[in-house]
BAFI-3210 file (N, C-alpha, C; in Angstrom, 3 decimals, decimal comma, padded with zeros to 6 digits):
// residues 250
n [1|2|3|4|5|6|7|8|9|10|11|12|13|14|15|16|17|18|19|20|21|22|23|24|25|26|27|28|29|30|31|32|33|34|35|36|37|38|39|40|41|42|43|44|45|46|47|48|49|50|51|52|53|54|55|56|57|58|59|60|61|62|63|64|65|66|67|68|69|70|71|72|73|74|75|76|77|78|79|80|81|82|83|84|85|86|87|88|89|90|91|92|93|94|95|96|97|98|99|100|101|102|103|104|105|106|107|108|109|110|111|112|113|114|115|116|117|118|119|120|121|122|123|124|125|126|127|128|129|130|131|132|133|134|135|136|137|138|139|140|141|142|143|144|145|146|147|148|149|150|151|152|153|154|155|156|157|158|159|160|161|162|163|164|165|166|167|168|169|170|171|172|173|174|175|176|177|178|179|180|181|182|183|184|185|186|187|188|189|190|191|192|193|194|195|196|197|198|199|200|201|202|203|204|205|206|207|208|209|210|211|212|213|214|215|216|217|218|219|220|221|222|223|224|225|226|227|228|229|230|231|232|233|234|235|236|237|238|239|240|241|242|243|244|245|246|247|248|249|250]
n.u [000,863|000,530|002,386|000,740|-001,748|-003,117|-003,704|-005,445|-007,553|-008,404|-009,338|-011,436|-013,098|-013,757|-015,099|-017,233|-018,550|-019,287|-021,041|-023,044|-023,964|-025,292|-027,545|-031,052|-032,745|-035,386|-038,245|-038,989|-041,808|-042,377|-041,281|-042,955|-045,474|-044,923|-044,597|-047,163|-048,604|-047,683|-048,754|-051,448|-051,672|-051,256|-053,568|-055,531|-055,012|-055,701|-058,450|-059,276|-058,865|-060,731|-063,104|-063,277|-065,223|-067,212|-066,023|-064,661|-061,929|-058,596|-056,698|-055,766|-055,270|-051,857|-050,980|-052,898|-052,555|-050,000|-050,442|-052,070|-050,177|-048,561|-049,920|-050,251|-052,215|-052,571|-052,438|-054,899|-056,815|-058,389|-056,194|-056,231|-056,800|-054,698|-053,001|-054,337|-054,728|-054,121|-055,551|-057,689|-060,377|-063,292|-063,106|-064,158|-064,472|-065,570|-068,494|-070,422|-069,399|-067,216|-063,926|-063,315|-063,065|-059,868|-059,656|-062,055|-061,686|-059,488|-060,644|-062,811|-061,363|-059,867|-061,948|-062,698|-060,995|-059,062|-057,047|-053,811|-054,239|-056,775|-059,665|-061,253|-064,194|-064,965|-067,469|-068,177|-065,947|-064,954|-062,339|-060,456|-058,976|-059,603|-059,476|-056,772|-055,578|-056,535|-055,269|-052,721|-053,036|-054,324|-054,851|-056,209|-058,160|-061,340|-063,036|-065,891|-067,502|-070,167|-070,393|-069,395|-067,173|-065,695|-065,059|-063,414|-061,284|-060,292|-059,454|-057,335|-055,662|-055,017|-053,685|-051,520|-050,186|-049,270|-050,789|-051,227|-052,730|-055,343|-058,496|-060,420|-063,733|-066,496|-069,812|-072,970|-072,742|-074,506|-075,480|-073,289|-070,635|-071,121|-069,823|-067,290|-067,577|-067,615|-066,723|-064,121|-064,330|-066,326|-066,627|-068,514|-068,716|-070,606|-073,761|-076,423|-079,959|-080,622|-079,127|-077,719|-079,204|-077,934|-075,221|-074,931|-075,369|-073,090|-071,014|-068,558|-068,957|-067,945|-067,045|-066,794|-068,693|-068,627|-070,612|-072,247|-075,429|-078,537|-080,624|-080,344|-077,958|-078,131|-077,422|-075,963|-075,657|-072,729|-072,325|-071,346|-071,383|-071,406|-070,887|-071,579|-070,229|-072,374|-073,839|-075,461|-076,246|-075,023|-075,470|-073,750|-073,878|-071,678|-070,708|-072,004|-072,144|-071,553|-072,269|-072,147|-075,022|-075,729|-076,117|-078,089|-079,853|-081,470]
n.v [-001,187|002,245|005,050|007,065|006,112|004,760|006,912|008,400|006,606|006,488|009,127|009,153|007,268|008,531|010,794|009,554|008,353|010,656|011,854|009,896|010,082|012,476|012,066|012,176|010,103|007,713|008,394|006,691|004,636|005,193|007,784|009,188|008,872|010,229|012,878|013,344|013,094|015,285|017,288|016,796|017,541|020,274|020,937|020,324|022,312|024,558|024,100|024,344|027,090|028,029|027,312|028,666|030,341|028,598|026,687|028,159|028,532|028,970|027,119|023,709|021,466|020,945|018,348|016,719|017,300|016,322|013,590|013,108|013,493|011,353|008,889|006,378|006,904|005,630|002,966|002,330|002,335|000,769|-001,126|-000,366|002,293|003,593|005,444|007,823|008,206|010,251|012,439|015,135|014,120|012,006|008,421|005,415|002,313|-000,101|-002,230|-000,261|001,768|004,443|005,916|008,639|012,136|013,611|016,189|016,254|014,076|015,015|017,321|016,273|014,723|016,700|018,150|016,478|016,911|015,310|013,642|012,311|010,065|009,113|007,031|005,969|005,611|004,554|004,614|002,910|001,693|001,268|001,384|001,614|003,898|006,346|005,375|004,727|007,249|008,378|006,708|007,620|009,628|008,985|006,751|004,297|002,913|001,865|000,392|000,014|-001,918|-002,587|-004,114|-007,231|-008,162|-005,767|-005,161|-007,328|-007,062|-004,528|-004,975|-006,773|-005,186|-002,987|-004,339|-005,422|-003,103|-002,233|-000,875|-001,115|-000,267|-000,200|-001,649|-003,549|-004,282|-006,318|-005,319|-003,767|-000,483|001,470|000,807|001,025|000,128|-001,365|-002,956|-001,918|000,787|003,690|006,141|008,448|009,944|009,904|009,055|009,193|007,881|007,769|008,803|009,516|009,549|010,637|011,376|008,592|007,270|005,216|005,767|008,305|007,745|006,220|007,967|009,623|011,880|015,137|014,388|014,190|013,949|013,405|013,600|013,028|014,194|013,588|013,066|010,084|010,050|012,753|016,269|016,624|017,615|018,257|017,424|018,469|017,072|017,664|016,541|017,531|017,619|016,981|015,365|016,488|017,355|019,111|020,395|021,322|022,765|022,235|022,199|021,786|018,479|015,425|012,134|008,530|006,517|005,575|002,272|-000,616|-002,538|-000,767]
n.w [000,000|-000,866|000,427|002,754|002,203|004,251|005,885|004,225|003,963|006,586|006,930|005,061|006,188|008,602|007,598|006,334|008,521|009,919|008,087|008,018|010,634|010,550|009,093|009,255|011,494|011,376|013,378|016,396|017,394|020,022|020,365|018,646|019,872|022,234|021,372|020,367|022,722|024,156|022,543|023,014|025,701|025,443|024,023|025,915|027,810|026,292|025,983|028,617|028,998|027,146|028,341|030,697|031,789|032,475|034,212|036,070|036,457|035,157|034,817|035,435|038,236|038,802|039,468|038,333|035,610|035,285|035,673|033,430|031,474|031,878|031,637|029,226|026,696|024,249|024,802|025,705|023,803|020,915|018,803|016,095|016,236|017,338|016,160|016,326|018,956|020,780|020,079|020,927|021,659|022,078|021,601|019,945|021,716|021,400|021,848|021,912|023,467|024,658|024,931|026,936|025,978|026,285|027,563|029,061|030,759|032,229|033,383|034,933|036,715|038,010|039,249|041,290|043,404|044,753|047,283|048,287|050,026|049,468|048,790|045,953|043,972|040,749|038,322|035,501|033,864|031,248|029,028|030,970|031,222|032,639|035,263|035,394|035,247|037,635|039,444|039,890|041,672|044,029|046,873|046,434|043,816|042,958|040,365|038,328|035,844|033,709|031,404|030,561|028,732|028,404|031,058|031,684|029,815|030,526|033,157|032,730|031,182|032,863|034,897|033,467|032,761|035,141|037,086|040,047|042,198|041,458|041,422|039,392|038,627|037,598|037,229|038,171|038,292|039,176|041,637|043,166|045,436|048,012|049,886|050,146|050,552|052,802|050,213|049,412|047,129|044,166|040,796|037,909|034,747|032,746|031,451|033,616|034,245|036,587|039,776|041,207|044,113|045,746|045,339|046,385|049,087|049,564|049,488|051,312|054,142|053,435|051,005|047,340|044,347|040,867|038,058|034,943|034,058|032,578|029,638|027,537|024,878|024,408|024,982|028,092|031,578|033,344|036,613|039,834|042,875|046,296|049,635|052,876|056,269|057,842|056,303|054,412|051,021|048,114|044,883|041,918|038,712|036,137|033,301|029,899|028,531|026,650|027,071|026,846|027,737|031,161|031,958|033,022|035,583|036,958]
ca.u [000,000|001,352|002,521|-000,384|-003,034|-003,777|-004,232|-006,596|-008,645|-008,895|-010,116|-012,683|-013,948|-014,247|-016,073|-018,414|-019,250|-019,885|-022,199|-024,088|-024,518|-026,126|-028,775|-032,162|-033,206|-036,845|-038,675|-039,587|-043,213|-042,392|-041,066|-044,156|-046,512|-044,540|-044,918|-048,612|-049,092|-047,390|-049,755|-052,708|-051,623|-051,459|-054,983|-056,291|-054,833|-056,504|-059,861|-059,492|-058,982|-061,986|-064,268|-063,019|-066,459|-067,976|-065,353|-064,199|-060,470|-057,915|-055,719|-056,110|-054,282|-050,649|-050,899|-053,781|-051,907|-048,863|-050,996|-052,492|-048,965|-047,868|-050,687|-050,154|-053,585|-052,611|-052,604|-056,283|-057,714|-058,135|-054,932|-056,446|-056,975|-053,570|-052,385|-055,081|-055,061|-053,913|-056,412|-058,512|-061,770|-063,608|-062,889|-064,895|-063,689|-066,361|-069,681|-071,175|-068,797|-066,127|-062,958|-063,703|-062,168|-058,854|-060,000|-063,111|-061,049|-058,691|-061,537|-063,526|-060,376|-059,570|-063,103|-062,820|-060,150|-058,578|-055,830|-053,054|-054,738|-058,187|-060,182|-062,184|-064,989|-065,332|-068,552|-068,002|-064,508|-064,598|-061,028|-059,601|-058,145|-059,868|-058,947|-055,309|-055,242|-056,805|-054,368|-051,520|-053,391|-054,991|-054,325|-056,866|-059,285|-062,223|-063,740|-066,914|-067,962|-071,310|-070,252|-068,354|-065,929|-064,916|-064,527|-062,307|-060,128|-059,739|-058,733|-056,063|-054,830|-054,522|-052,710|-050,329|-049,491|-048,710|-051,607|-051,488|-053,677|-056,666|-059,251|-061,465|-064,774|-067,660|-071,035|-073,823|-072,225|-075,580|-075,646|-072,036|-069,881|-071,458|-068,862|-066,072|-067,962|-067,782|-065,636|-063,766|-064,791|-066,947|-066,738|-069,363|-068,306|-071,731|-074,822|-077,610|-081,098|-080,662|-077,971|-078,139|-079,204|-076,916|-073,913|-074,954|-075,189|-071,744|-070,045|-068,217|-069,096|-066,776|-066,669|-067,210|-069,069|-068,748|-071,479|-073,069|-076,853|-079,390|-081,163|-079,372|-077,610|-078,473|-076,504|-076,224|-074,931|-071,766|-072,714|-070,445|-072,154|-070,580|-071,605|-070,919|-069,987|-073,672|-074,482|-076,280|-075,601|-075,194|-075,117|-073,356|-073,786|-070,370|-070,784|-072,686|-071,314|-072,276|-071,741|-073,018|-075,903|-075,495|-077,063|-078,215|-081,176|-082,247]
ca.v [000,000|003,441|005,929|007,980|005,452|004,538|008,181|008,769|005,704|006,918|010,342|008,789|006,584|009,548|011,618|008,715|008,218|011,937|012,033|008,963|010,576|013,640|011,652|012,052|008,742|007,667|008,438|005,464|004,793|005,842|009,218|009,725|008,964|011,271|014,182|013,459|013,318|016,686|018,092|016,602|018,372|021,666|021,082|020,355|023,649|025,488|023,883|024,940|028,538|028,284|027,039|029,287|030,904|027,491|025,954|029,100|028,519|028,975|026,024|022,573|021,039|020,400|016,896|016,115|017,427|015,401|012,250|013,043|013,409|010,085|007,691|006,160|006,738|004,713|001,597|002,182|002,374|-000,343|-000,973|000,318|003,724|004,114|006,598|009,041|008,028|011,461|013,541|015,607|013,767|010,629|007,414|004,186|001,189|-001,305|-002,455|000,976|002,624|005,302|006,491|010,048|013,184|013,891|017,369|015,908|013,223|015,893|018,193|015,490|014,353|017,923|018,537|015,591|017,448|014,152|013,707|011,062|008,940|008,868|005,832|006,508|004,689|004,960|003,847|002,947|001,518|001,378|000,801|001,741|005,100|007,248|004,733|004,835|008,640|008,539|005,881|008,398|010,712|008,507|005,498|003,122|003,138|000,754|000,776|-000,973|-001,917|-003,500|-004,955|-008,206|-008,154|-004,560|-005,316|-008,297|-006,512|-003,418|-005,541|-007,315|-004,067|-002,248|-005,187|-005,525|-001,819|-001,989|-000,029|-002,076|000,259|-000,179|-002,897|-003,483|-005,267|-006,330|-005,171|-002,608|000,609|002,298|000,437|001,253|-000,980|-001,227|-003,682|-001,109|002,156|004,897|006,582|009,870|010,577|009,007|009,633|008,384|008,231|007,544|009,746|008,997|010,476|011,236|010,948|007,359|007,353|004,395|006,421|009,406|007,140|005,665|009,064|010,071|013,291|015,849|013,824|014,807|013,086|014,039|012,743|013,671|013,904|014,001|012,003|009,362|010,559|014,166|017,072|016,493|018,554|017,681|017,861|018,225|016,949|017,600|016,174|018,148|016,739|016,585|014,473|017,229|017,431|020,320|020,105|022,436|022,488|022,689|022,560|020,778|017,368|014,323|010,834|007,373|006,365|004,604|001,161|-001,515|-002,976|000,266]
ca.w [000,000|-000,987|001,572|002,927|001,934|005,539|006,378|003,411|004,321|007,897|006,738|004,377|007,168|009,523|006,876|006,136|009,793|010,236|007,213|008,472|011,895|010,293|008,407|010,212|011,704|011,549|014,780|016,901|017,770|021,335|020,170|018,024|020,895|023,195|020,767|020,315|024,080|024,470|021,833|023,729|026,911|025,010|023,668|027,171|028,383|025,490|026,312|029,939|028,781|026,425|029,201|031,990|032,335|033,044|035,290|037,078|036,635|033,864|034,782|036,281|039,223|038,153|039,674|037,328|034,310|035,279|035,458|032,035|030,655|032,147|031,253|027,779|026,188|023,115|025,295|026,164|022,649|019,994|018,075|014,821|016,493|018,106|015,500|016,704|020,379|021,576|019,664|022,049|021,379|022,454|020,575|020,242|022,253|021,212|022,680|022,010|024,494|024,208|025,868|026,972|025,516|027,301|028,357|030,011|031,772|033,091|034,144|035,948|037,731|038,757|040,056|042,453|044,488|045,510|048,088|048,117|050,811|049,186|048,127|044,957|043,163|039,399|037,707|034,049|033,623|029,834|028,732|032,154|031,133|033,765|036,477|035,362|035,601|039,067|040,254|040,225|042,580|045,245|047,415|045,849|042,908|042,620|039,162|037,990|034,458|033,593|030,213|030,935|027,957|028,714|032,417|031,651|029,099|031,311|034,304|032,222|030,712|034,024|035,579|032,626|032,753|036,467|037,948|041,126|043,188|040,837|041,435|038,375|038,921|036,714|037,999|037,902|039,100|039,728|043,041|043,868|046,003|049,425|050,726|050,308|050,922|051,992|049,357|049,489|045,897|043,196|039,467|037,034|033,387|031,838|031,819|034,304|034,217|037,927|040,577|041,895|045,585|046,410|045,269|047,361|050,417|049,696|049,492|052,666|054,481|052,933|049,718|046,081|043,235|039,565|037,268|033,925|034,280|031,470|028,806|026,711|023,553|024,346|025,781|029,523|032,422|034,278|037,954|040,963|044,116|047,506|050,857|054,023|057,412|058,404|055,345|053,450|049,723|047,293|043,487|041,060|037,286|035,681|031,883|029,081|028,064|026,007|027,458|026,607|028,905|032,223|031,762|034,166|035,972|037,632]
c.u [000,899|001,343|001,339|-001,745|-003,809|-004,434|-005,482|-007,805|-009,263|-009,786|-011,450|-013,654|-014,560|-015,333|-017,365|-019,225|-019,955|-021,146|-023,355|-024,759|-025,443|-027,419|-029,888|-032,632|-034,712|-037,214|-039,280|-041,039|-043,315|-042,217|-042,311|-045,279|-046,206|-044,875|-046,427|-049,195|-048,831|-048,400|-051,114|-052,761|-051,834|-052,931|-055,870|-056,205|-055,653|-057,984|-060,206|-059,689|-060,305|-063,209|-064,142|-064,298|-067,355|-067,322|-064,736|-062,713|-059,824|-056,798|-056,163|-054,959|-053,057|-050,500|-051,759|-053,119|-050,700|-049,333|-051,436|-051,296|-048,242|-048,609|-050,665|-051,524|-053,656|-052,756|-054,050|-057,304|-057,439|-056,903|-055,101|-056,580|-055,771|-052,917|-053,093|-055,433|-054,982|-054,661|-057,382|-059,996|-062,029|-063,369|-063,663|-063,973|-064,454|-067,535|-070,497|-070,629|-067,644|-065,118|-063,169|-062,635|-061,155|-059,160|-061,043|-062,564|-060,269|-059,588|-062,250|-062,582|-060,055|-060,710|-063,299|-062,022|-059,619|-057,295|-055,123|-053,603|-056,158|-058,444|-061,340|-062,920|-065,227|-066,433|-068,444|-066,538|-064,135|-063,295|-060,091|-058,795|-058,354|-059,313|-057,434|-054,866|-055,429|-055,777|-053,111|-051,769|-053,915|-054,386|-054,903|-058,030|-060,035|-063,034|-064,662|-067,375|-069,047|-071,184|-069,104|-067,091|-065,064|-064,296|-063,313|-061,083|-059,485|-058,933|-057,372|-055,116|-054,217|-053,465|-051,409|-049,510|-048,993|-049,495|-052,128|-052,465|-055,078|-057,270|-060,413|-062,448|-065,882|-068,917|-071,777|-073,437|-073,272|-075,718|-074,350|-071,384|-070,000|-070,420|-067,604|-066,380|-067,760|-066,520|-065,387|-064,259|-065,377|-067,013|-067,518|-069,092|-069,340|-072,882|-076,012|-078,729|-081,272|-079,429|-078,391|-078,084|-078,183|-075,532|-073,837|-074,712|-073,755|-070,646|-069,815|-068,647|-067,799|-066,345|-067,272|-067,582|-069,176|-069,536|-072,187|-074,527|-077,666|-079,852|-080,099|-079,214|-078,108|-077,379|-076,918|-075,463|-073,963|-072,042|-071,614|-071,291|-071,187|-071,467|-070,872|-070,820|-071,275|-074,443|-075,384|-075,511|-075,943|-074,700|-074,786|-073,339|-072,471|-070,411|-071,513|-071,700|-072,201|-071,565|-072,686|-073,847|-075,416|-076,557|-077,118|-079,660|-082,024|-083,291]
c.v [001,236|004,253|006,912|007,345|005,226|005,812|008,586|007,899|006,103|008,151|010,042|008,122|007,587|010,396|010,846|008,564|009,505|012,163|011,149|009,481|011,766|013,306|011,514|010,607|008,754|007,634|007,115|005,731|005,511|007,329|009,877|009,893|010,072|012,655|014,405|013,722|014,752|017,616|017,985|017,477|019,838|021,910|021,124|021,747|024,690|025,349|024,444|026,442|028,878|028,158|027,685|029,852|029,833|026,940|026,854|029,072|028,465|027,949|024,936|022,260|020,451|018,887|016,157|016,162|016,512|013,970|012,078|012,889|012,080|008,857|007,537|005,875|005,748|003,258|001,312|002,302|001,160|-000,069|-000,190|001,838|004,352|005,330|007,901|009,027|009,320|012,676|013,869|015,394|012,345|009,688|006,152|003,086|-000,125|-001,374|-001,174|001,966|003,432|005,537|007,999|010,967|013,504|015,116|017,029|014,999|014,085|016,759|017,432|015,082|015,546|018,279|017,659|016,094|016,319|014,465|012,353|009,866|008,521|007,485|006,288|005,373|005,324|004,038|004,017|002,859|001,774|000,659|000,840|003,017|006,049|006,678|004,858|006,244|008,856|007,818|006,628|009,403|010,251|007,186|004,278|003,557|001,818|001,199|-000,347|-000,791|-002,978|-004,464|-005,943|-008,179|-006,929|-004,652|-006,232|-007,712|-005,368|-003,938|-006,076|-006,190|-003,309|-003,039|-005,258|-004,240|-001,404|-001,063|-000,872|-001,563|000,449|-001,570|-002,757|-004,635|-005,176|-006,244|-003,909|-001,470|001,529|002,060|000,565|-000,019|-000,896|-001,865|-002,867|000,288|002,406|005,292|008,086|010,626|009,490|009,748|008,665|008,825|007,803|008,402|009,034|010,022|011,177|010,751|009,725|007,490|006,443|005,044|007,598|008,858|006,671|006,717|009,527|011,515|014,032|015,397|014,554|013,725|013,927|013,091|013,553|013,244|014,450|012,808|011,340|009,987|011,991|014,941|016,969|017,590|017,785|018,280|017,524|018,243|016,846|017,258|016,786|017,175|016,278|015,663|015,165|017,389|018,731|019,995|021,383|021,963|023,077|023,132|021,482|019,735|016,378|013,023|009,733|007,152|005,336|003,511|000,297|-001,784|-001,918|000,866]
c.w [000,000|000,294|001,614|002,709|003,214|006,048|005,611|003,754|005,662|007,760|006,067|005,339|008,136|008,863|006,678|007,400|010,180|009,397|007,658|009,736|011,682|009,566|009,437|010,295|011,874|013,024|015,189|017,243|019,111|021,235|019,597|019,041|021,888|022,652|020,714|021,705|024,533|023,791|022,511|024,975|026,545|024,663|024,914|027,788|027,614|025,818|027,692|029,795|028,097|027,335|030,577|032,613|032,946|034,306|036,356|037,362|035,253|033,783|035,741|037,231|038,507|038,335|038,651|035,957|034,194|035,037|034,009|031,104|030,816|031,614|029,730|027,162|025,025|023,543|025,728|025,027|021,773|019,142|016,773|014,990|017,190|017,466|015,847|018,200|021,170|021,039|020,792|021,752|021,865|021,281|020,944|020,752|022,133|022,169|022,893|023,018|023,908|025,331|025,788|026,395|026,614|028,169|029,422|031,112|032,763|033,969|035,256|037,077|038,617|039,712|041,286|043,657|045,382|046,273|048,006|048,884|050,489|048,569|047,244|044,255|041,801|038,901|036,200|033,666|032,176|029,556|029,932|032,205|032,309|035,064|036,544|035,735|037,099|039,929|040,682|041,338|043,927|045,706|046,720|044,975|042,744|041,412|038,719|036,546|034,300|032,413|030,438|030,074|028,223|030,099|032,427|030,972|029,870|032,489|033,859|031,813|031,890|034,781|034,787|032,633|034,141|037,357|039,120|042,174|042,600|040,908|040,471|038,586|037,876|037,565|037,619|038,833|039,674|041,226|043,842|044,359|047,522|050,333|051,011|050,817|052,411|051,230|049,543|048,264|044,994|041,870|038,595|035,600|032,346|032,356|032,447|034,191|035,553|038,673|041,390|043,421|046,257|046,401|046,237|048,765|050,628|049,636|050,921|052,896|054,111|051,548|048,526|045,081|041,971|038,676|036,175|034,094|033,113|030,667|027,957|025,331|023,326|025,078|027,251|030,280|033,318|035,654|038,949|042,230|045,285|048,700|052,044|055,194|058,077|057,457|054,353|052,136|049,000|045,893|042,739|039,616|036,778|034,223|031,101|028,564|027,303|026,360|026,986|027,862|029,907|032,073|033,015|034,522|036,629|036,720]
res [m|k|k|g|t|h|h|r|l|y|l|l|l|r|i|g|l|l|a|w|s|l|v|p|m|p|a|s|a|g|d|s|y|a|r|q|q|e|a|m|i|r|e|i|r|k|d|v|e|r|t|v|d|y|i|g|k|d|r|l|d|p|r|v|m|e|a|m|a|d|v|p|r|h|r|f|v|p|e|r|l|r|s|i|a|y|e|n|r|p|l|p|i|g|h|g|q|t|i|s|q|p|y|i|v|a|l|m|t|d|l|l|h|t|k|p|g|d|v|v|l|e|v|g|t|g|s|g|y|q|a|a|v|l|s|a|l|v|e|r|v|y|t|m|e|i|i|p|p|l|a|e|s|a|e|k|r|l|r|a|l|g|y|d|n|v|t|a|l|q|g|d|g|y|y|g|l|e|a|i|a|p|f|d|a|i|v|v|t|a|a|a|t|h|i|p|p|p|l|i|r|q|l|k|p|g|g|v|m|i|i|p|v|g|g|p|f|m|t|q|e|l|i|r|l|t|k|n|e|e|g|q|t|r|s|e|h|i|l|p|v|v|f|v|p|l|t|g|g|h]
***
């Protein structure tokens, strides 16, 4: 080999490696989801600003927003919809049910005013997304789903994703969970024509319930019910919403 050949080869190799390092690499699915989740958080913040006259605040609890930024929503929607999992809208999950709009999930969670030691009941597990968000904020979440296939798939999903402080049960959530009650907070993720009396009874004094109330497949009102230390309740209308109906034997 001629004199200087080694040096030229070394320089060519260095130049080639440098050029290769500057070529944009395709983004991984994880990177794509992370960017979409960041965009979802920005959309939630915009919706909070748009609805400030309804909700009386221009920002949500930072703990709630952190939970929304941590829970992988794409794992809670059907695989065929994962590319749009972080759009700020409800998506179908089968059996006539939906995963709620991220803004509504964040708002309902914020309105509960939960504390780290709380025990919360969710009525309407769906895919398990709301329960997963709540799990980051409280000690224990009990979630009930009336549709057996959804209850089973949500329980498996939550367990596989490591949400160990969530207990998913199949049953009619209208009647709550008397064996575990009372609860510090209750959230209902399907629209009822009235606030279920069993759930009111199972709410602790000082507790909060969030529930959409109204006719099926119509615009409903998101209601925040609070119970004082004497057991008296007070209801506040928050904003108009649209949820699938609460079903069951009632």
